MARBA-3410 file (N, C-alpha, C, O; in Angstrom, 1 decimal):
153
-13.2,11.6,-32.5,-12.5,10.4,-32.9,-12.3,9.5,-31.7,-11.9,10.0,-30.7 ~ -12.5,8.3,-31.9,-12.3,7.3,-30.8,-10.8,6.9,-30.7,-10.2,6.6,-31.7 ~ -10.3,7.0,-29.5,-8.9,6.6,-29.2,-8.9,5.5,-28.2,-9.7,5.4,-27.3 ~ -8.0,4.5,-28.5,-7.8,3.4,-27.5,-6.5,3.8,-26.8,-5.4,3.9,-27.4 ~ -6.6,3.9,-25.4,-5.4,4.3,-24.6,-5.2,3.3,-23.5,-6.2,2.6,-23.1
-4.0,3.2,-22.9,-3.8,2.4,-21.8,-4.5,2.9,-20.5,-4.7,4.1,-20.4 ~ -4.8,2.0,-19.6,-5.5,2.3,-18.4,-4.6,3.2,-17.5,-3.4,3.0,-17.5 ~ -5.2,4.2,-16.9,-4.5,5.0,-15.8,-5.5,5.0,-14.7,-6.7,4.7,-14.9 ~ -5.0,5.3,-13.5,-5.9,5.3,-12.3,-7.1,6.2,-12.4,-8.2,6.0,-11.8 ~ -7.0,7.3,-13.2,-8.1,8.2,-13.4,-9.3,7.5,-14.1,-10.4,8.0,-14.0
-9.1,6.4,-14.7,-10.1,5.6,-15.4,-10.8,4.5,-14.5,-11.7,3.8,-15.0 ~ -10.3,4.4,-13.3,-10.7,3.3,-12.4,-12.2,3.3,-12.2,-12.9,2.2,-12.3 ~ -12.8,4.4,-12.0,-14.3,4.5,-11.7,-15.0,4.1,-13.0,-16.0,3.4,-12.9 ~ -14.6,4.6,-14.1,-15.3,4.3,-15.4,-15.2,2.8,-15.7,-16.1,2.2,-16.2 ~ -14.0,2.3,-15.4,-13.8,0.8,-15.7,-14.8,0.0,-14.9,-15.4,-0.9,-15.4
-15.0,0.4,-13.6,-16.0,-0.4,-12.8,-17.4,-0.1,-13.2,-18.2,-1.0,-13.4 ~ -17.7,1.2,-13.5,-19.1,1.5,-13.9,-19.5,0.9,-15.2,-20.6,0.3,-15.3 ~ -18.7,1.0,-16.2,-19.0,0.4,-17.5,-19.3,-1.1,-17.4,-20.2,-1.6,-18.0 ~ -18.5,-1.8,-16.6,-18.7,-3.3,-16.4,-19.9,-3.6,-15.5,-20.6,-4.5,-15.9 ~ -20.1,-2.8,-14.4,-21.3,-3.1,-13.6,-22.6,-2.9,-14.4,-23.5,-3.6,-14.2
-22.6,-1.9,-15.3,-23.7,-1.6,-16.1,-24.2,-2.8,-16.9,-25.4,-3.2,-16.9 ~ -23.3,-3.4,-17.7,-23.7,-4.6,-18.5,-24.0,-5.8,-17.6,-24.9,-6.6,-17.9 ~ -23.1,-6.0,-16.6,-23.3,-7.2,-15.8,-24.7,-7.2,-15.1,-25.3,-8.2,-15.0 ~ -25.1,-6.0,-14.6,-26.4,-5.9,-13.9,-27.5,-5.9,-14.9,-28.6,-6.5,-14.6 ~ -27.4,-5.3,-16.1,-28.4,-5.4,-17.2,-28.7,-6.8,-17.5,-29.9,-7.1,-17.7
-27.7,-7.7,-17.6,-28.0,-9.1,-18.0,-28.1,-10.0,-16.8,-28.1,-11.2,-17.0 ~ -28.1,-9.4,-15.6,-28.2,-10.2,-14.4,-27.1,-11.2,-14.3,-27.3,-12.4,-13.9 ~ -25.9,-10.8,-14.6,-24.7,-11.7,-14.6,-23.7,-11.3,-13.5,-22.6,-11.9,-13.4 ~ -24.0,-10.2,-12.8,-23.0,-9.8,-11.8,-22.8,-10.9,-10.7,-23.7,-11.5,-10.2 ~ -21.5,-11.1,-10.4,-21.1,-12.1,-9.3,-20.1,-11.4,-8.4,-19.3,-10.5,-8.9
-20.0,-11.8,-7.2,-19.0,-11.2,-6.3,-17.6,-11.4,-6.9,-16.7,-10.6,-6.6 ~ -17.3,-12.4,-7.6,-16.0,-12.7,-8.2,-15.6,-11.5,-9.1,-14.4,-11.3,-9.3 ~ -16.5,-10.8,-9.7,-16.2,-9.7,-10.6,-15.5,-8.5,-9.8,-14.7,-7.8,-10.4 ~ -15.9,-8.4,-8.5,-15.3,-7.3,-7.8,-13.8,-7.3,-7.6,-13.2,-6.3,-7.4 ~ -13.2,-8.5,-7.6,-11.8,-8.6,-7.4,-11.1,-7.7,-8.5,-10.2,-7.0,-8.1
-11.6,-7.8,-9.7,-11.0,-7.0,-10.8,-11.5,-5.5,-10.8,-10.8,-4.6,-11.1 ~ -12.8,-5.4,-10.6,-13.4,-4.1,-10.7,-13.0,-3.1,-9.6,-12.9,-1.9,-9.8 ~ -12.9,-3.7,-8.4,-12.5,-2.8,-7.2,-11.0,-2.5,-7.2,-10.6,-1.4,-6.7 ~ -10.2,-3.3,-7.7,-8.7,-3.1,-7.7,-8.0,-3.6,-8.9,-7.2,-4.5,-8.9 ~ -8.3,-2.9,-10.1,-7.6,-3.4,-11.3,-6.1,-3.3,-11.3,-5.4,-4.0,-11.9
-5.6,-2.3,-10.5,-4.2,-2.1,-10.4,-3.5,-3.3,-9.9,-2.6,-3.8,-10.5 ~ -3.9,-3.8,-8.7,-3.3,-4.9,-8.1,-3.6,-6.2,-8.8,-2.7,-7.1,-8.9 ~ -4.9,-6.4,-9.2,-5.3,-7.7,-9.7,-5.2,-7.9,-11.2,-5.4,-9.1,-11.6 ~ -4.9,-6.9,-11.9,-4.7,-7.1,-13.4,-3.3,-6.5,-13.8,-2.5,-7.3,-14.3 ~ -3.1,-5.3,-13.6,-1.9,-4.6,-14.1,-0.6,-5.1,-13.4,0.3,-5.5,-14.1
-0.6,-5.2,-12.1,0.6,-5.6,-11.4,0.8,-7.1,-11.5,1.9,-7.6,-11.1 ~ -0.2,-7.9,-12.1,0.0,-9.3,-12.3,0.5,-9.6,-13.7,0.6,-10.7,-14.2 ~ 0.8,-8.5,-14.5,1.3,-8.7,-15.9,0.2,-8.5,-16.9,0.5,-8.7,-18.1 ~ -1.0,-8.1,-16.6,-2.0,-7.8,-17.5,-2.1,-6.4,-18.0,-1.2,-5.6,-17.7 ~ -3.0,-6.1,-18.9,-3.3,-4.8,-19.4,-4.7,-4.5,-19.4,-5.6,-5.4,-19.4
-5.0,-3.2,-19.4,-6.4,-2.7,-19.6,-6.4,-1.6,-20.6,-5.5,-0.7,-20.5 ~ -7.2,-1.7,-21.6,-7.4,-0.6,-22.6,-8.7,0.1,-22.4,-9.7,-0.5,-22.0 ~ -8.6,1.4,-22.7,-9.8,2.3,-22.5,-10.1,2.9,-23.9,-9.2,3.3,-24.6 ~ -11.4,3.0,-24.2,-11.8,3.7,-25.4,-12.3,5.0,-25.0,-13.2,5.2,-24.1 ~ -11.7,6.1,-25.6,-12.1,7.5,-25.2,-12.6,8.2,-26.4,-12.0,8.1,-27.5
-13.7,9.0,-26.3,-14.2,9.8,-27.3,-14.5,11.1,-26.7,-15.4,11.2,-25.8 ~ -13.9,12.2,-27.2,-14.1,13.6,-26.7,-14.0,13.6,-25.2,-14.8,14.2,-24.5 ~ -12.9,13.0,-24.7,-12.6,13.0,-23.2,-13.5,12.2,-22.4,-13.4,12.2,-21.2 ~ -14.5,11.5,-23.0,-15.4,10.6,-22.3,-15.0,9.2,-22.5,-14.6,8.8,-23.6 ~ -15.0,8.4,-21.4,-14.6,7.0,-21.5,-15.9,6.3,-22.0,-17.0,6.3,-21.4
-15.8,5.6,-23.1,-16.9,4.9,-23.7,-16.8,3.4,-23.7,-17.7,2.7,-24.1 ~ -15.6,2.9,-23.4,-15.4,1.4,-23.4,-14.1,1.0,-22.7,-13.2,1.8,-22.5 ~ -14.0,-0.3,-22.4,-12.9,-0.9,-21.8,-12.7,-2.3,-22.1,-13.7,-3.0,-22.4 ~ -11.5,-2.9,-22.0,-11.3,-4.3,-22.1,-10.0,-4.6,-21.4,-9.0,-3.8,-21.4 ~ -10.0,-5.8,-20.7,-8.8,-6.2,-20.0,-8.2,-7.4,-20.6,-8.9,-8.3,-21.1
-6.9,-7.6,-20.5,-6.2,-8.9,-20.7,-5.6,-9.2,-19.4,-4.7,-8.5,-18.9 ~ -6.0,-10.3,-18.8,-5.6,-10.8,-17.5,-4.6,-12.0,-17.7,-5.0,-13.0,-18.3 ~ -3.4,-11.8,-17.1,-2.4,-12.9,-17.3,-2.9,-14.1,-16.5,-3.2,-14.0,-15.3 ~ -2.9,-15.3,-17.1,-3.3,-16.5,-16.5,-2.0,-17.4,-16.3,-1.8,-17.8,-15.1 ~ -1.2,-17.6,-17.3,0.0,-18.3,-17.2,1.0,-17.6,-18.1,0.7,-16.5,-18.6
2.2,-18.1,-18.2,3.3,-17.4,-18.9,2.9,-17.4,-20.4,3.5,-16.5,-21.1 ~ 2.0,-18.2,-20.9,1.7,-18.1,-22.3,0.2,-17.9,-22.6,-0.2,-17.9,-23.8 ~ -0.6,-17.7,-21.5,-2.0,-17.6,-21.7,-2.6,-16.4,-21.0,-2.2,-16.1,-19.8 ~ -3.5,-15.6,-21.7,-4.2,-14.5,-21.0,-5.7,-14.7,-21.2,-6.1,-15.4,-22.1 ~ -6.4,-14.1,-20.3,-7.9,-14.1,-20.4,-8.3,-12.7,-21.0,-7.8,-11.7,-20.5
-9.2,-12.7,-22.0,-9.8,-11.5,-22.5,-11.0,-11.3,-21.6,-11.9,-12.2,-21.5 ~ -11.1,-10.2,-20.9,-12.1,-10.0,-19.8,-12.6,-8.6,-19.7,-11.9,-7.6,-20.2 ~ -13.7,-8.4,-19.1,-14.3,-7.1,-18.8,-14.4,-6.2,-20.0,-14.0,-5.0,-19.9 ~ -14.8,-6.7,-21.1,-15.1,-5.9,-22.3,-16.4,-5.3,-22.1,-17.4,-5.9,-22.0 ~ -16.4,-3.9,-22.1,-17.6,-3.2,-21.9,-17.7,-1.9,-22.7,-16.6,-1.3,-22.9
-18.8,-1.6,-23.2,-19.0,-0.4,-24.0,-20.3,0.3,-23.5,-21.3,-0.3,-23.2 ~ -20.2,1.6,-23.3,-21.3,2.4,-22.8,-22.5,2.2,-23.7,-22.3,2.1,-24.9 ~ -23.7,2.2,-23.2,-24.9,2.0,-24.0,-25.0,3.0,-25.2,-25.4,2.5,-26.3 ~ -24.6,4.2,-25.0,-24.8,5.2,-26.1,-23.7,5.0,-27.2,-23.8,5.5,-28.3 ~ -22.7,4.2,-26.9,-21.6,4.0,-27.9,-21.7,2.7,-28.5,-20.8,2.3,-29.4
-22.7,1.9,-28.2,-22.8,0.5,-28.8,-23.2,0.6,-30.2,-23.7,1.6,-30.7 ~ -22.8,-0.5,-30.9,-23.1,-0.6,-32.4,-22.3,0.4,-33.2,-22.8,0.7,-34.3 ~ -21.2,0.8,-32.7,-20.4,1.8,-33.5,-19.0,1.2,-33.7,-18.1,2.0,-34.1 ~ -18.8,-0.1,-33.4,-17.5,-0.7,-33.6,-16.5,-0.5,-32.5,-15.3,-0.9,-32.6 ~ -16.9,0.0,-31.3,-16.0,0.3,-30.2,-15.6,-1.1,-29.6,-14.4,-1.2,-29.3
-16.5,-2.0,-29.4,-16.1,-3.3,-28.9,-15.1,-4.0,-29.8,-14.2,-4.6,-29.3 ~ -15.4,-3.9,-31.1,-14.5,-4.5,-32.1,-13.1,-3.9,-32.0,-12.1,-4.6,-32.0 ~ -13.0,-2.6,-31.8,-11.7,-1.9,-31.7,-11.0,-2.4,-30.4,-9.8,-2.7,-30.5 ~ -11.7,-2.4,-29.3,-11.1,-2.8,-28.1,-10.6,-4.3,-28.1,-9.5,-4.6,-27.7 ~ -11.4,-5.2,-28.7,-11.0,-6.6,-28.8,-9.8,-6.7,-29.7,-8.9,-7.4,-29.4
-9.8,-6.0,-30.8,-8.7,-6.1,-31.8,-7.4,-5.6,-31.1,-6.4,-6.2,-31.3 ~ -7.5,-4.5,-30.5,-6.3,-3.9,-29.8,-5.8,-4.8,-28.7,-4.6,-4.9,-28.5 ~ -6.7,-5.4,-28.0,-6.3,-6.3,-26.9,-5.6,-7.6,-27.4,-4.6,-8.0,-26.8 ~ -6.1,-8.1,-28.5,-5.5,-9.3,-29.2,-4.1,-8.9,-29.7,-3.1,-9.6,-29.4 ~ -4.0,-7.7,-30.3,-2.7,-7.2,-30.8,-1.7,-7.1,-29.6,-0.5,-7.5,-29.7
-2.2,-6.5,-28.5,-1.4,-6.3,-27.3,-0.9,-7.6,-26.7,0.3,-7.8,-26.4 ~ -1.8,-8.6,-26.6,-1.4,-9.9,-26.1,-0.4,-10.6,-27.0,0.6,-11.2,-26.5 ~ -0.5,-10.4,-28.3,0.5,-11.0,-29.2,1.8,-10.3,-29.0,2.9,-11.0,-29.0 ~ 1.8,-9.0,-28.9,3.0,-8.2,-28.7,3.7,-8.6,-27.4,5.0,-8.6,-27.4 ~ 3.0,-8.9,-26.4,3.5,-9.3,-25.1,4.1,-10.7,-25.2,4.7,-11.2,-24.2
3.8,-11.5,-26.3,4.4,-12.8,-26.4,3.5,-13.9,-26.0,4.0,-15.1,-25.9 ~ 2.3,-13.7,-25.7,1.3,-14.8,-25.3,1.0,-15.6,-26.5,1.0,-15.1,-27.6 ~ 0.6,-16.9,-26.2,0.3,-17.8,-27.3,-1.2,-18.1,-27.4,-1.7,-18.6,-28.4 ~ -1.9,-17.8,-26.3,-3.3,-18.2,-26.3,-4.1,-17.2,-25.5,-3.7,-16.7,-24.5 ~ -5.3,-16.8,-26.0,-6.3,-16.0,-25.3,-7.5,-16.8,-25.1,-8.0,-17.5,-26.0
-8.0,-16.8,-23.9,-9.3,-17.5,-23.7,-10.3,-16.4,-23.1,-9.9,-15.4,-22.6 ~ -11.6,-16.8,-23.1,-12.6,-15.9,-22.4,-13.7,-16.8,-22.0,-13.9,-17.9,-22.5 ~ -14.4,-16.4,-21.0,-15.6,-17.0,-20.5,-16.7,-16.0,-20.7,-16.5,-14.8,-20.6 ~ -17.9,-16.4,-21.1,-19.0,-15.5,-21.3,-20.3,-16.2,-21.0,-20.3,-17.3,-20.3 ~ -21.4,-15.7,-21.4,-22.7,-16.2,-21.2,-23.5,-16.1,-22.5,-23.4,-15.2,-23.2
-24.3,-17.2,-22.7,-25.1,-17.2,-24.0,-26.0,-16.0,-24.2,-26.4,-15.7,-25.3 ~ -26.4,-15.3,-23.1,-27.2,-14.1,-23.2,-26.5,-13.0,-24.0,-27.2,-12.2,-24.6 ~ -25.2,-13.1,-24.1,-24.4,-12.0,-24.7,-24.1,-12.4,-26.2,-22.9,-12.5,-26.6 ~ -25.1,-12.7,-26.9,-25.0,-13.2,-28.3,-24.2,-12.3,-29.2,-23.4,-12.8,-30.1 ~ -24.3,-11.0,-29.1,-23.6,-10.0,-29.9,-22.1,-10.1,-29.6,-21.2,-10.1,-30.5
-21.7,-10.2,-28.4,-20.3,-10.3,-28.0,-19.8,-11.6,-28.5,-18.6,-11.7,-29.0 ~ -20.5,-12.7,-28.3,-20.0,-14.0,-28.8,-19.8,-14.0,-30.3,-18.8,-14.6,-30.8 ~ -20.7,-13.4,-31.1,-20.5,-13.3,-32.5,-19.2,-12.4,-32.8,-18.5,-12.7,-33.7 ~ -19.0,-11.4,-32.0,-17.8,-10.6,-32.2,-16.5,-11.5,-32.0,-15.6,-11.5,-32.8 ~ -16.5,-12.3,-30.9,-15.4,-13.1,-30.6,-15.2,-14.2,-31.8,-14.0,-14.4,-32.2
-16.3,-14.7,-32.2,-16.2,-15.7,-33.3,-15.6,-15.0,-34.6,-14.8,-15.7,-35.3 ~ -15.9,-13.8,-34.8,-15.4,-13.1,-36.0,-13.9,-12.9,-35.9,-13.2,-12.7,-37.0 ~ -13.3,-13.0,-34.8,-11.8,-12.9,-34.6,-11.2,-14.3,-34.6,-10.0,-14.4,-34.6 ~ -12.0,-15.3,-34.7,-11.5,-16.7,-34.8,-11.5,-17.4,-33.5,-10.9,-18.5,-33.4 ~ -12.1,-16.8,-32.4,-12.2,-17.6,-31.2,-13.0,-18.8,-31.4,-14.0,-18.8,-32.1
-12.6,-20.0,-30.9,-13.3,-21.2,-31.0,-14.0,-21.7,-29.7,-13.4,-21.5,-28.7 ~ -15.2,-22.2,-29.8,-15.9,-22.7,-28.7,-15.3,-24.0,-28.2,-15.0,-24.9,-29.0 ~ -15.1,-24.1,-26.9,-14.7,-25.3,-26.2,-15.5,-25.5,-24.9,-16.2,-24.6,-24.5 ~ -15.5,-26.7,-24.3,-16.2,-26.9,-23.1,-15.8,-25.9,-22.0,-14.6,-25.6,-21.9 ~ -16.7,-25.5,-21.2,-16.4,-24.6,-20.1,-15.6,-25.4,-19.0,-16.1,-26.4,-18.5
-14.4,-24.9,-18.6,-13.6,-25.6,-17.6,-14.4,-25.6,-16.3,-15.1,-24.7,-15.9 ~ -14.2,-26.7,-15.5,-15.0,-26.8,-14.3,-14.4,-25.8,-13.2,-15.1,-25.5,-12.3 ~ -13.2,-25.3,-13.4,-12.6,-24.5,-12.4,-12.8,-23.0,-12.7,-12.1,-22.1,-12.0 ~ -13.7,-22.6,-13.6,-13.9,-21.2,-13.8,-14.5,-20.5,-12.6,-15.3,-21.1,-11.9 ~ -14.1,-19.3,-12.3,-14.5,-18.6,-11.1,-15.9,-18.0,-11.2,-16.5,-17.6,-10.2
-16.5,-18.1,-12.4,-17.8,-17.5,-12.7,-18.9,-18.5,-12.8,-18.9,-19.4,-13.7 ~ -19.9,-18.5,-11.9,-21.0,-19.4,-11.9,-21.9,-19.3,-13.1,-22.4,-20.3,-13.6 ~ -22.0,-18.1,-13.6,-22.9,-17.8,-14.8,-22.2,-18.1,-16.1,-22.9,-18.0,-17.1 ~ -20.9,-18.5,-16.1,-20.2,-18.7,-17.4,-20.8,-20.0,-18.0,-20.6,-21.1,-17.4 ~ -21.3,-19.9,-19.2,-21.8,-21.1,-19.9,-21.2,-21.1,-21.4,-21.6,-21.9,-22.2
-20.2,-20.2,-21.6,-19.5,-20.1,-22.9,-18.0,-20.0,-22.6,-17.6,-19.2,-21.7 ~ -17.2,-20.8,-23.3,-15.8,-20.7,-23.1,-15.2,-20.8,-24.6,-15.6,-21.6,-25.4 ~ -14.3,-19.8,-24.8,-13.7,-19.7,-26.2,-12.2,-19.5,-26.1,-11.7,-18.9,-25.1 ~ -11.5,-20.0,-27.1,-10.0,-19.8,-27.1,-9.6,-19.3,-28.5,-10.2,-19.6,-29.5 ~ -8.5,-18.5,-28.5,-7.9,-18.1,-29.8,-6.4,-18.3,-29.6,-5.8,-17.8,-28.7
-5.8,-19.0,-30.6,-4.4,-19.2,-30.6,-3.8,-18.0,-31.3,-4.2,-17.6,-32.4 ~ -2.7,-17.4,-30.7,-2.0,-16.3,-31.3,-0.5,-16.7,-31.3,-0.1,-17.6,-30.7 ~ 0.3,-15.9,-32.1,1.7,-16.2,-32.2,2.0,-17.6,-32.7,3.1,-18.0,-32.9
END
């Protein structure tokens, strides 16, 4: 049975590996990713964000982060599912729990940046009601060509 649990430091290696796997597969890795992948504790958790992990039989099979942007806005980021666990609803579970968590924390808006190559992920976000908007010029990711927002609360 798949469980969604809060991040602990024992998951730091899996958090990084799961994300590097898809970023490199789609040729989307950028040095900006390392800020979060190398030190999620300082750059996500201690800044008011959360990271959720999907666990199945003691194996980490997925992850998703919510990164605090402003007092009412968070970024949905670093959603990753291991190749062998894809197409089983793990990404949907992680996204749904992340949205619930952001709502519980009192945030009003969730945004994300992505890339058109990730069409399955984009369809997933659309299914939750995320709406496409122009990509802000100040995004830290050069490969970002998709920007979406979801109003919550």
